[in-house]
C-alpha positions in Angstrom: 0.0 0.0 0.0 1.3 3.4 -0.9 0.5 6.3 1.4 1.6 10.0 1.6 1.9 12.6 4.2 0.3 16.0 3.6 3.6 17.7 3.1 4.4 15.3 0.3 1.3 16.2 -1.6 1.0 19.9 -1.0 2.8 22.2 -3.4 3.6 25.7 -2.0 3.1 27.4 -5.4 0.9 24.7 -6.9 -2.8 24.3 -7.4 -3.3 22.2 -4.2 -2.0 23.8 -1.0 -1.7 22.3 2.5 -4.6 24.4 3.7 -6.8 23.2 0.8 -6.0 19.6 1.5 -7.0 20.0 5.2 -10.1 21.9 4.2 -11.1 19.2 1.8 -10.5 16.5 4.5 -12.8 18.5 6.9 -15.4 18.8 4.2 -15.3 15.1 3.4 -13.9 15.4 -0.1 -10.7 13.6 0.8 -10.2 10.7 3.1 -7.3 10.8 5.5 -6.0 8.6 8.4 -4.1 9.4 11.5 -1.1 7.1 12.2 0.5 8.2 15.4 0.9 12.0 15.0 1.0 11.9 11.2 -2.0 12.5 8.8 -1.7 10.2 5.8 -3.6 9.8 2.6 -3.7 6.5 0.8 -2.7 6.6 -2.9 -6.1 5.3 -4.1 -7.9 8.0 -2.1 -5.6 10.7 -3.5 -6.3 9.5 -7.1 -10.0 9.5 -6.4 -9.8 13.0 -5.0 -7.8 14.3 -8.0 -10.2 12.8 -10.5 -13.4 13.9 -8.7 -12.3 17.3 -7.4 -14.5 19.2 -9.9 -17.6 17.5 -8.6 -19.4 18.8 -5.5 -19.4 16.4 -2.5 -22.4 14.0 -2.1 -24.6 13.9 0.9 -22.8 10.8 2.1 -19.4 12.6 2.0 -20.4 15.5 4.2 -18.5 15.8 7.5 -15.0 14.9 8.3 -13.8 11.4 7.3 -10.7 11.1 9.5 -10.1 7.9 11.2 -7.7 7.4 14.1 -5.4 4.4 14.2 -3.2 3.8 17.2 
């Protein structure tokens, strides 16, 4: 399984910033997981987010989708 930290995905001068990623996690547009103190995004969730970003979130996607794994 391939997973990324937020800082690996966010581009300072690019189209997707760190704050946009966290906002989309909070809005339910992007699924993230907590592993220890790190927030990670699984590759398949990142690809899904990139291919569906232009579409508004569905009713099922409202609210944060952040799971905690210890």
